[in-house]
C-alpha positions as CSV (number, residue, x, y, z in Angstrom):
1,M,-3.5,44.2,-14.5
2,K,-6.2,42.1,-13.9
3,T,-4.5,38.6,-16.3
4,K,-1.1,39.1,-14.1
5,I,-3.0,39.4,-11.1
6,F,-4.9,35.7,-12.0
7,G,-2.0,34.3,-13.6
8,L,-0.6,35.1,-10.2
9,V,-3.3,33.8,-7.8
10,L,-3.4,30.4,-10.3
11,G,0.2,29.5,-10.1
12,A,-0.2,29.8,-6.3
13,T,-2.9,27.5,-6.5
14,L,-1.2,25.4,-8.7
15,I,2.0,25.6,-6.5
16,T,0.4,25.0,-3.1
17,L,-2.0,21.5,-4.4
18,S,0.9,20.3,-6.4
19,T,3.2,20.7,-3.2
20,Q,-0.2,18.9,-1.2
21,A,0.0,15.8,-3.7
22,W,3.4,15.3,-2.5
23,A,3.2,15.2,0.9
24,H,-0.4,12.9,0.3
25,H,1.8,10.6,-2.1
26,G,5.1,11.1,0.2
27,T,5.6,7.5,0.9
28,N,9.7,7.4,2.3
29,A,8.3,10.2,4.9
30,S,6.4,7.2,6.1
31,Y,8.3,4.3,5.4
32,D,12.1,2.9,5.2
33,M,12.2,2.1,1.3
34,S,15.2,0.5,1.4
35,K,14.2,-1.9,3.9
36,T,12.1,-4.6,3.8
37,V,10.7,-7.1,6.2
38,T,8.0,-10.2,5.6
39,V,4.9,-11.4,7.9
40,K,3.3,-14.5,7.4
41,G,-0.6,-14.2,8.9
42,T,-4.4,-14.4,8.8
43,V,-6.4,-11.4,6.8
44,T,-8.6,-10.3,9.4
45,E,-9.5,-7.0,6.9
46,F,-9.5,-6.4,3.2
47,R,-10.4,-2.5,3.0
48,W,-11.1,-1.9,-0.3
49,T,-11.2,1.7,-0.5
50,N,-9.8,5.5,-1.6
51,P,-6.6,6.1,-1.9
52,H,-5.2,3.1,-0.7
53,C,-6.8,0.1,0.3
54,A,-5.8,-1.8,3.7
55,I,-4.4,-5.5,4.3
56,L,-5.2,-5.8,8.2
57,L,-3.4,-9.9,9.5
58,D,-2.7,-11.2,12.9
59,V,0.7,-12.0,13.0
60,K,2.4,-14.2,15.7
61,D,5.5,-12.7,17.1
62,E,8.6,-14.7,18.1
63,N,7.0,-15.0,21.5
64,G,4.0,-16.4,19.9
65,N,1.5,-13.5,20.6
66,V,-0.5,-12.5,17.9
67,V,0.2,-8.7,16.8
68,N,-2.2,-6.6,14.4
69,W,-0.2,-5.4,11.4
70,A,-1.5,-3.0,9.0
71,A,0.0,-3.2,5.2
72,E,-1.5,-0.3,2.5
73,T,-1.7,-1.1,-0.7
74,H,-2.4,0.3,-4.2
75,P,-6.3,2.3,-4.6
76,P,-9.2,0.1,-6.0
77,A,-8.4,1.4,-10.0
78,M,-4.8,0.2,-9.6
79,L,-5.4,-3.2,-8.5
80,R,-8.3,-3.9,-10.3
81,A,-5.9,-3.1,-13.1
82,G,-4.2,-5.9,-11.6
83,G,-6.9,-8.4,-11.6
84,W,-7.9,-8.1,-7.9
85,S,-11.5,-7.2,-6.5
86,K,-12.6,-6.2,-3.4
87,D,-13.0,-10.1,-2.9
88,T,-9.6,-11.2,-3.4
89,L,-8.2,-11.8,0.3
90,K,-10.9,-12.3,3.4
91,P,-11.1,-12.9,6.6
92,G,-8.7,-16.0,7.5
93,D,-7.2,-16.4,4.6
94,Q,-3.4,-16.8,5.3
95,V,-1.0,-14.4,3.2
96,T,2.7,-13.6,3.4
97,L,3.3,-10.1,2.9
98,T,6.6,-8.3,2.6
99,L,6.4,-5.1,3.1
100,N,8.3,-1.8,3.3
101,P,8.1,-1.4,7.3
102,S,7.1,2.1,9.2
103,K,10.6,4.0,10.0
104,A,8.1,5.0,13.1
105,G,8.7,0.6,14.6
106,T,5.5,0.1,13.8
107,P,3.5,-3.0,12.6
108,V,2.5,-0.9,9.5
109,G,4.2,-0.9,6.5
110,V,3.6,-0.8,2.6
111,V,3.3,-3.9,1.0
112,F,6.0,-4.8,-1.8
113,A,5.1,-8.6,-2.3
114,I,2.5,-11.2,-1.5
115,V,2.0,-14.4,-1.5
116,L,-2.1,-14.7,-1.9
117,P,-3.8,-18.0,-0.6
118,D,-3.8,-19.5,-3.5
119,G,0.5,-19.5,-3.3
120,K,0.4,-16.9,-6.2
121,K,3.0,-14.6,-6.0
122,Q,2.9,-11.1,-6.7
123,S,5.1,-7.5,-6.6
124,R,3.9,-3.9,-6.3
125,G,3.8,-3.5,-9.9
126,E,2.0,-7.0,-11.0
127,M,-0.7,-6.0,-8.7
128,M,-1.3,-2.5,-10.9
129,G,-1.8,-4.8,-14.0
130,Q,2.3,-4.4,-14.8
131,G,5.0,-6.6,-15.2
132,Q,4.0,-10.1,-15.6
133,G,5.1,-14.0,-14.1
134,N,5.2,-14.6,-10.6
135,G,6.5,-11.4,-9.1
136,Q,10.1,-13.2,-9.2
């Protein structure tokens, strides 16, 4: 009887934890993965943090107004596998980001591809050390 109860409690716990993990990584819930938007701007901050790194940048809109964008990337361990470090981007760097935009229409997105200050292009997979080439 105790074994049966333990099994039920363990099973319920695993289901609960897996549901929470899925919700956290449910990129489709926040971002429109069927669309991309490209922005070019100046890095104001590069956050090398878990669970996801972030690139904050200032982008001028069509009227010349500065819009503060936030772009979510992979966690540090995945970026490190792609050759990144906490010093890859610095304030003042000019970058071009292709993002899957926020469904809410806010200036937020998840990085699909990036053109680094040195002109190197990387896709989402290359940022994780998968694939090769220049991201094209």
